[in-house]
N, CA, C, O and the ligand as a Tripos MOL2 file, in Angstrom:
@<TRIPOS>MOLECULE
protein
  205   203    52     0     0
PROTEIN
NO_CHARGES

@<TRIPOS>ATOM
      1 N         -10.4630   19.3050   -5.0340 N.3       1 MET1
      2 CA        -10.3540   19.1090   -3.5970 C.3       1 MET1
      3 C         -11.0550   17.8180   -3.1740 C.2       1 MET1
      4 O         -12.0640   17.4210   -3.7570 O.2       1 MET1
      5 N         -10.5050   17.1840   -2.1640 N.am      2 CYS2
      6 CA        -11.0730   15.9530   -1.6430 C.3       2 CYS2
      7 C         -12.3810   16.2550   -0.9040 C.2       2 CYS2
      8 O         -12.4860   17.2390   -0.1720 O.2       2 CYS2
      9 N         -13.3720   15.3860   -1.1140 N.am      3 SER3
     10 CA        -14.6430   15.5930   -0.4070 C.3       3 SER3
     11 C         -15.0440   14.3570    0.3830 C.2       3 SER3
     12 O         -16.2150   14.1940    0.7260 O.2       3 SER3
     13 N         -14.0850   13.4830    0.6750 N.am      4 CYS4
     14 CA        -14.3800   12.2910    1.4720 C.3       4 CYS4
     15 C         -14.7140   12.7020    2.9070 C.2       4 CYS4
     16 O         -14.0610   13.5810    3.4690 O.2       4 CYS4
     17 N         -15.7200   12.0720    3.4940 N.am      5 PRO5
     18 CA        -16.1660   12.4720    4.8280 C.3       5 PRO5
     19 C         -15.1490   12.1790    5.9300 C.2       5 PRO5
     20 O         -14.9310   13.0070    6.8150 O.2       5 PRO5
     21 N         -14.5330   11.0110    5.8750 N.am      6 ASN6
     22 CA        -13.5910   10.6480    6.9360 C.3       6 ASN6
     23 C         -12.2500   10.2330    6.3560 C.2       6 ASN6
     24 O         -12.1680    9.3260    5.5280 O.2       6 ASN6
     25 N         -11.2120   10.9020    6.7970 N.am      7 ILE7
     26 CA         -9.8800   10.6000    6.2940 C.3       7 ILE7
     27 C          -8.9940   10.1790    7.4480 C.2       7 ILE7
     28 O          -8.8780   10.8850    8.4490 O.2       7 ILE7
     29 N          -8.3730    9.0240    7.2980 N.am      8 GLN8
     30 CA         -7.4330    8.5690    8.3180 C.3       8 GLN8
     31 C          -6.0470    9.1090    7.9730 C.2       8 GLN8
     32 O          -5.7250    9.3500    6.8100 O.2       8 GLN8
     33 N          -5.2380    9.2900    9.0120 N.am      9 PHE9
     34 CA         -3.9350    9.9030    8.7610 C.3       9 PHE9
     35 C          -3.0680    9.0590    7.8330 C.2       9 PHE9
     36 O          -2.2350    9.5870    7.0970 O.2       9 PHE9
     37 N          -3.2740    7.7140    7.8770 N.am     10 TYR10
     38 CA         -2.4550    6.8590    7.0180 C.3      10 TYR10
     39 C          -2.9160    6.8690    5.5690 C.2      10 TYR10
     40 O          -2.2770    6.2650    4.7070 O.2      10 TYR10
     41 N          -4.0160    7.5500    5.2990 N.am     11 GLU11
     42 CA         -4.4820    7.6820    3.9160 C.3      11 GLU11
     43 C          -3.9820    8.9740    3.2760 C.2      11 GLU11
     44 O          -4.3100    9.2840    2.1310 O.2      11 GLU11
     45 N          -3.1880    9.7140    4.0300 N.am     12 VAL12
     46 CA         -2.7190   11.0040    3.5260 C.3      12 VAL12
     47 C          -1.2450   10.9220    3.1620 C.2      12 VAL12
     48 O          -0.4320   10.3770    3.9090 O.2      12 VAL12
     49 N          -0.9180   11.4690    2.0060 N.am     13 GLU13
     50 CA          0.4870   11.5660    1.6420 C.3      13 GLU13
     51 C           0.7670   12.9980    1.1860 C.2      13 GLU13
     52 O          -0.1380   13.7280    0.7800 O.2      13 GLU13
     53 N           2.0330   13.3770    1.2620 N.am     14 PHE14
     54 CA          2.4010   14.7340    0.8890 C.3      14 PHE14
     55 C           2.9260   14.7580   -0.5320 C.2      14 PHE14
     56 O           3.8760   14.0550   -0.8770 O.2      14 PHE14
     57 N           2.2870   15.5830   -1.3510 N.am     15 LYS15
     58 CA          2.6680   15.6940   -2.7560 C.3      15 LYS15
     59 C           3.0760   17.1250   -3.0640 C.2      15 LYS15
     60 O           2.6330   18.0860   -2.4350 O.2      15 LYS15
     61 N           3.9370   17.2140   -4.0570 N.am     16 LEU16
     62 CA          4.3820   18.5360   -4.5000 C.3      16 LEU16
     63 C           3.4140   19.0540   -5.5660 C.2      16 LEU16
     64 O           3.2860   18.4610   -6.6370 O.2      16 LEU16
     65 N           2.7410   20.1550   -5.2660 N.am     17 TRP17
     66 CA          1.8350   20.7940   -6.2140 C.3      17 TRP17
     67 C           2.4310   22.1580   -6.5370 C.2      17 TRP17
     68 O           2.4060   23.0760   -5.7170 O.2      17 TRP17
     69 N           2.9650   22.2710   -7.7470 N.am     18 GLY18
     70 CA          3.6160   23.5240   -8.0910 C.3      18 GLY18
     71 C           4.8060   23.7420   -7.1790 C.2      18 GLY18
     72 O           5.7450   22.9470   -7.1750 O.2      18 GLY18
     73 N           4.7700   24.8120   -6.4080 N.am     19 MET19
     74 CA          5.9050   25.1620   -5.5570 C.3      19 MET19
     75 C           5.7110   24.7420   -4.1090 C.2      19 MET19
     76 O           6.6000   24.9520   -3.2840 O.2      19 MET19
     77 N           4.5480   24.1440   -3.7800 N.am     20 GLN20
     78 CA          4.3410   23.8200   -2.3760 C.3      20 GLN20
     79 C           3.9320   22.3680   -2.1510 C.2      20 GLN20
     80 O           3.3700   21.7180   -3.0320 O.2      20 GLN20
     81 N           4.2240   21.8840   -0.9610 N.am     21 VAL21
     82 CA          3.8680   20.5270   -0.5770 C.3      21 VAL21
     83 C           2.4780   20.5470    0.0630 C.2      21 VAL21
     84 O           2.2160   21.2860    1.0120 O.2      21 VAL21
     85 N           1.6070   19.7190   -0.4850 N.am     22 VAL22
     86 CA          0.2080   19.7250   -0.0610 C.3      22 VAL22
     87 C          -0.1820   18.3320    0.4250 C.2      22 VAL22
     88 O           0.1160   17.3430   -0.2450 O.2      22 VAL22
     89 N          -0.8520   18.2370    1.5900 N.am     23 PRO23
     90 CA         -1.3550   16.9360    2.0260 C.3      23 PRO23
     91 C          -2.4470   16.4570    1.0770 C.2      23 PRO23
     92 O          -3.4030   17.1800    0.7950 O.2      23 PRO23
     93 N          -2.2930   15.2270    0.5880 N.am     24 THR24
     94 CA         -3.1790   14.6920   -0.4380 C.3      24 THR24
     95 C          -3.7850   13.3710    0.0380 C.2      24 THR24
     96 O          -3.1190   12.5630    0.6850 O.2      24 THR24
     97 N          -5.0570   13.1720   -0.2950 N.am     25 HIS25
     98 CA         -5.7290   11.9310    0.0870 C.3      25 HIS25
     99 C          -5.3930   10.8380   -0.9300 C.2      25 HIS25
    100 O          -5.6640   10.9850   -2.1210 O.2      25 HIS25
    101 N          -4.8020    9.7410   -0.4480 N.am     26 LYS26
    102 CA         -4.3870    8.6540   -1.3490 C.3      26 LYS26
    103 C          -5.5690    8.0150   -2.0630 C.2      26 LYS26
    104 O          -5.4660    7.6600   -3.2370 O.2      26 LYS26
    105 N          -6.6930    7.8650   -1.3610 N.am     27 ASN27
    106 CA         -7.8340    7.1420   -1.9220 C.3      27 ASN27
    107 C          -8.4140    7.7970   -3.1650 C.2      27 ASN27
    108 O          -8.7950    7.1040   -4.1080 O.2      27 ASN27
    109 N          -8.4840    9.1120   -3.1780 N.am     28 CYS28
    110 CA         -9.0800    9.7970   -4.3220 C.3      28 CYS28
    111 C          -8.0490   10.6090   -5.1000 C.2      28 CYS28
    112 O          -8.3210   11.0450   -6.2190 O.2      28 CYS28
    113 N          -6.8700   10.8150   -4.5190 N.am     29 GLY29
    114 CA         -5.8060   11.5280   -5.2270 C.3      29 GLY29
    115 C          -5.9550   13.0350   -5.2100 C.2      29 GLY29
    116 O          -5.1900   13.7390   -5.8690 O.2      29 GLY29
    117 N          -6.9320   13.5420   -4.4630 N.am     30 ASP30
    118 CA         -7.1720   14.9830   -4.4200 C.3      30 ASP30
    119 C          -6.5600   15.6040   -3.1680 C.2      30 ASP30
    120 O          -6.4560   14.9470   -2.1320 O.2      30 ASP30
    121 N          -6.1540   16.8760   -3.2650 N.am     31 PRO31
    122 CA         -5.6130   17.5560   -2.0800 C.3      31 PRO31
    123 C          -6.7040   17.7840   -1.0310 C.2      31 PRO31
    124 O          -7.8800   17.9460   -1.3590 O.2      31 PRO31
    125 N          -6.2870   17.7910    0.2270 N.am     32 LEU32
    126 CA         -7.2380   18.0230    1.3130 C.3      32 LEU32
    127 C          -7.6980   19.4750    1.3100 C.2      32 LEU32
    128 O          -6.9660   20.3730    0.8940 O.2      32 LEU32
    129 N          -8.9130   19.6860    1.7760 N.am     33 THR33
    130 CA         -9.3900   21.0510    1.9840 C.3      33 THR33
    131 C          -8.6870   21.6140    3.2220 C.2      33 THR33
    132 O          -8.0490   20.8720    3.9680 O.2      33 THR33
    133 N          -8.8050   22.9050    3.4320 N.am     34 ASP34
    134 CA         -8.1880   23.5330    4.6050 C.3      34 ASP34
    135 C          -8.6990   22.8880    5.8850 C.2      34 ASP34
    136 O          -7.9370   22.6460    6.8210 O.2      34 ASP34
    137 N          -9.9970   22.6150    5.9130 N.am     35 GLU35
    138 CA        -10.6180   22.0250    7.0940 C.3      35 GLU35
    139 C         -10.0410   20.6410    7.3540 C.2      35 GLU35
    140 O          -9.7070   20.3040    8.4900 O.2      35 GLU35
    141 N          -9.9260   19.8430    6.3010 N.am     36 GLN36
    142 CA         -9.3820   18.4950    6.4390 C.3      36 GLN36
    143 C          -7.9120   18.5390    6.8310 C.2      36 GLN36
    144 O          -7.4660   17.7490    7.6620 O.2      36 GLN36
    145 N          -7.1660   19.4500    6.2420 N.am     37 ALA37
    146 CA         -5.7420   19.5730    6.5380 C.3      37 ALA37
    147 C          -5.5270   19.9540    8.0000 C.2      37 ALA37
    148 O          -4.6110   19.4580    8.6560 O.2      37 ALA37
    149 N          -6.3840   20.8380    8.5000 N.am     38 THR38
    150 CA         -6.2920   21.2450    9.9040 C.3      38 THR38
    151 C          -6.5450   20.0570   10.8190 C.2      38 THR38
    152 O          -5.8360   19.8510   11.8040 O.2      38 THR38
    153 N          -7.5750   19.2740   10.4750 N.am     39 LYS39
    154 CA         -7.9240   18.1010   11.2510 C.3      39 LYS39
    155 C          -6.7820   17.0850   11.2000 C.2      39 LYS39
    156 O          -6.4210   16.4780   12.2090 O.2      39 LYS39
    157 N          -6.2300   16.9180   10.0130 N.am     40 PHE40
    158 CA         -5.1420   15.9760    9.8280 C.3      40 PHE40
    159 C          -3.9100   16.3840   10.6410 C.2      40 PHE40
    160 O          -3.2570   15.5380   11.2520 O.2      40 PHE40
    161 N          -3.6040   17.6560   10.6440 N.am     41 ASN41
    162 CA         -2.4670   18.1500   11.4240 C.3      41 ASN41
    163 C          -2.6750   17.8900   12.9150 C.2      41 ASN41
    164 O          -1.7290   17.5750   13.6370 O.2      41 ASN41
    165 N          -3.9140   18.0240   13.3650 N.am     42 LYS42
    166 CA         -4.2260   17.7520   14.7650 C.3      42 LYS42
    167 C          -3.9970   16.2810   15.0900 C.2      42 LYS42
    168 O          -3.4130   15.9460   16.1210 O.2      42 LYS42
    169 N          -4.4690   15.4000   14.1930 N.am     43 GLU43
    170 CA         -4.2810   13.9590   14.3690 C.3      43 GLU43
    171 C          -2.7970   13.6250   14.4460 C.2      43 GLU43
    172 O          -2.3610   12.8370   15.2850 O.2      43 GLU43
    173 N          -2.0430   14.2380   13.5630 N.am     44 LEU44
    174 CA         -0.6110   13.9880   13.4660 C.3      44 LEU44
    175 C           0.0980   14.4330   14.7410 C.2      44 LEU44
    176 O           0.9590   13.7280   15.2660 O.2      44 LEU44
    177 N          -0.2780   15.6170   15.2300 N.am     45 THR45
    178 CA          0.3040   16.1420   16.4610 C.3      45 THR45
    179 C          -0.0280   15.2320   17.6370 C.2      45 THR45
    180 O           0.8190   14.9520   18.4850 O.2      45 THR45
    181 N          -1.2980   14.7700   17.6700 N.am     46 LYS46
    182 CA         -1.7330   13.8630   18.7250 C.3      46 LYS46
    183 C          -0.9020   12.6050   18.7090 C.2      46 LYS46
    184 O          -0.4720   12.1240   19.7570 O.2      46 LYS46
    185 N          -0.6730   12.0660   17.5190 N.am     47 MET47
    186 CA          0.0800   10.8270   17.3490 C.3      47 MET47
    187 C           1.5210   11.0060   17.8130 C.2      47 MET47
    188 O           2.0780   10.1460   18.4950 O.2      47 MET47
    189 N           2.1100   12.1260   17.4360 N.am     48 TRP48
    190 CA          3.5010   12.3760   17.8170 C.3      48 TRP48
    191 C           3.6390   12.5420   19.3200 C.2      48 TRP48
    192 O           4.6310   12.1200   19.9140 O.2      48 TRP48
    193 N           2.6400   13.1580   19.9270 N.am     49 ASN49
    194 CA          2.6910   13.3680   21.3820 C.3      49 ASN49
    195 C           2.6200   12.0570   22.1450 C.2      49 ASN49
    196 O           3.1370   11.9500   23.2570 O.2      49 ASN49
    197 N           1.9780   11.0590   21.5450 N.am     50 MET50
    198 CA          1.8270    9.7670   22.2100 C.3      50 MET50
    199 C           3.1250    8.9770   22.1990 C.2      50 MET50
    200 O           3.3600    8.1440   23.0740 O.2      50 MET50
    201 N           3.9630    9.2390   21.2100 N.am     51 GLU51
    202 CA          5.1710    8.4330   21.0800 C.3      51 GLU51
    203 C           6.2750    8.8760   22.0170 C.2      51 GLU51
    204 O           7.3560    8.2870   22.0190 O.2      51 GLU51
    205 ZN        -10.5320   11.8580   -0.5770 Zn       52 ZN52
@<TRIPOS>BOND
     1     1     2 1
     2     2     3 1
     3     3     4 2
     4     3     5 am
     5     5     6 1
     6     6     7 1
     7     7     8 2
     8     7     9 am
     9     9    10 1
    10    10    11 1
    11    11    12 2
    12    11    13 am
    13    13    14 1
    14    14    15 1
    15    15    16 2
    16    15    17 am
    17    17    18 1
    18    18    19 1
    19    19    20 2
    20    19    21 am
    21    21    22 1
    22    22    23 1
    23    23    24 2
    24    23    25 am
    25    25    26 1
    26    26    27 1
    27    27    28 2
    28    27    29 am
    29    29    30 1
    30    30    31 1
    31    31    32 2
    32    31    33 am
    33    33    34 1
    34    34    35 1
    35    35    36 2
    36    35    37 am
    37    37    38 1
    38    38    39 1
    39    39    40 2
    40    39    41 am
    41    41    42 1
    42    42    43 1
    43    43    44 2
    44    43    45 am
    45    45    46 1
    46    46    47 1
    47    47    48 2
    48    47    49 am
    49    49    50 1
    50    50    51 1
    51    51    52 2
    52    51    53 am
    53    53    54 1
    54    54    55 1
    55    55    56 2
    56    55    57 am
    57    57    58 1
    58    58    59 1
    59    59    60 2
    60    59    61 am
    61    61    62 1
    62    62    63 1
    63    63    64 2
    64    63    65 am
    65    65    66 1
    66    66    67 1
    67    67    68 2
    68    67    69 am
    69    69    70 1
    70    70    71 1
    71    71    72 2
    72    71    73 am
    73    73    74 1
    74    74    75 1
    75    75    76 2
    76    75    77 am
    77    77    78 1
    78    78    79 1
    79    79    80 2
    80    79    81 am
    81    81    82 1
    82    82    83 1
    83    83    84 2
    84    83    85 am
    85    85    86 1
    86    86    87 1
    87    87    88 2
    88    87    89 am
    89    89    90 1
    90    90    91 1
    91    91    92 2
    92    91    93 am
    93    93    94 1
    94    94    95 1
    95    95    96 2
    96    95    97 am
    97    97    98 1
    98    98    99 1
    99    99   100 2
   100    99   101 am
   101   101   102 1
   102   102   103 1
   103   103   104 2
   104   103   105 am
   105   105   106 1
   106   106   107 1
   107   107   108 2
   108   107   109 am
   109   109   110 1
   110   110   111 1
   111   111   112 2
   112   111   113 am
   113   113   114 1
   114   114   115 1
   115   115   116 2
   116   115   117 am
   117   117   118 1
   118   118   119 1
   119   119   120 2
   120   119   121 am
   121   121   122 1
   122   122   123 1
   123   123   124 2
   124   123   125 am
   125   125   126 1
   126   126   127 1
   127   127   128 2
   128   127   129 am
   129   129   130 1
   130   130   131 1
   131   131   132 2
   132   131   133 am
   133   133   134 1
   134   134   135 1
   135   135   136 2
   136   135   137 am
   137   137   138 1
   138   138   139 1
   139   139   140 2
   140   139   141 am
   141   141   142 1
   142   142   143 1
   143   143   144 2
   144   143   145 am
   145   145   146 1
   146   146   147 1
   147   147   148 2
   148   147   149 am
   149   149   150 1
   150   150   151 1
   151   151   152 2
   152   151   153 am
   153   153   154 1
   154   154   155 1
   155   155   156 2
   156   155   157 am
   157   157   158 1
   158   158   159 1
   159   159   160 2
   160   159   161 am
   161   161   162 1
   162   162   163 1
   163   163   164 2
   164   163   165 am
   165   165   166 1
   166   166   167 1
   167   167   168 2
   168   167   169 am
   169   169   170 1
   170   170   171 1
   171   171   172 2
   172   171   173 am
   173   173   174 1
   174   174   175 1
   175   175   176 2
   176   175   177 am
   177   177   178 1
   178   178   179 1
   179   179   180 2
   180   179   181 am
   181   181   182 1
   182   182   183 1
   183   183   184 2
   184   183   185 am
   185   185   186 1
   186   186   187 1
   187   187   188 2
   188   187   189 am
   189   189   190 1
   190   190   191 1
   191   191   192 2
   192   191   193 am
   193   193   194 1
   194   194   195 1
   195   195   196 2
   196   195   197 am
   197   197   198 1
   198   198   199 1
   199   199   200 2
   200   199   201 am
   201   201   202 1
   202   202   203 1
   203   203   204 2
@<TRIPOS>SUBSTRUCTURE
     1 MET1         2 RESIDUE 1 A MET
     2 CYS2         6 RESIDUE 1 A CYS
     3 SER3        10 RESIDUE 1 A SER
     4 CYS4        14 RESIDUE 1 A CYS
     5 PRO5        18 RESIDUE 1 A PRO
     6 ASN6        22 RESIDUE 1 A ASN
     7 ILE7        26 RESIDUE 1 A ILE
     8 GLN8        30 RESIDUE 1 A GLN
     9 PHE9        34 RESIDUE 1 A PHE
    10 TYR10       38 RESIDUE 1 A TYR
    11 GLU11       42 RESIDUE 1 A GLU
    12 VAL12       46 RESIDUE 1 A VAL
    13 GLU13       50 RESIDUE 1 A GLU
    14 PHE14       54 RESIDUE 1 A PHE
    15 LYS15       58 RESIDUE 1 A LYS
    16 LEU16       62 RESIDUE 1 A LEU
    17 TRP17       66 RESIDUE 1 A TRP
    18 GLY18       70 RESIDUE 1 A GLY
    19 MET19       74 RESIDUE 1 A MET
    20 GLN20       78 RESIDUE 1 A GLN
    21 VAL21       82 RESIDUE 1 A VAL
    22 VAL22       86 RESIDUE 1 A VAL
    23 PRO23       90 RESIDUE 1 A PRO
    24 THR24       94 RESIDUE 1 A THR
    25 HIS25       98 RESIDUE 1 A HIS
    26 LYS26      102 RESIDUE 1 A LYS
    27 ASN27      106 RESIDUE 1 A ASN
    28 CYS28      110 RESIDUE 1 A CYS
    29 GLY29      114 RESIDUE 1 A GLY
    30 ASP30      118 RESIDUE 1 A ASP
    31 PRO31      122 RESIDUE 1 A PRO
    32 LEU32      126 RESIDUE 1 A LEU
    33 THR33      130 RESIDUE 1 A THR
    34 ASP34      134 RESIDUE 1 A ASP
    35 GLU35      138 RESIDUE 1 A GLU
    36 GLN36      142 RESIDUE 1 A GLN
    37 ALA37      146 RESIDUE 1 A ALA
    38 THR38      150 RESIDUE 1 A THR
    39 LYS39      154 RESIDUE 1 A LYS
    40 PHE40      158 RESIDUE 1 A PHE
    41 ASN41      162 RESIDUE 1 A ASN
    42 LYS42      166 RESIDUE 1 A LYS
    43 GLU43      170 RESIDUE 1 A GLU
    44 LEU44      174 RESIDUE 1 A LEU
    45 THR45      178 RESIDUE 1 A THR
    46 LYS46      182 RESIDUE 1 A LYS
    47 MET47      186 RESIDUE 1 A MET
    48 TRP48      190 RESIDUE 1 A TRP
    49 ASN49      194 RESIDUE 1 A ASN
    50 MET50      198 RESIDUE 1 A MET
    51 GLU51      202 RESIDUE 1 A GLU
    52 ZN52       205 GROUP 0 **** ****
C-alpha cells in the first residue's frame, strides 16, 4: 500500500489488480489505501463539478 503523505490526483492511475481496478500512485507504484482512495475520489468529484 502507498504511504505517501500527499497525493495529487494527476499522480494517480487506475491499474488492474487481479479482477478489480484499483487507483494506484504513479510515484511509488503502490495501490492507494482506502483513506487515500476516498480522498482521491472526493478530489475527482470536485474537479468534475467545476467543469
Ligand atoms: Zn505513493
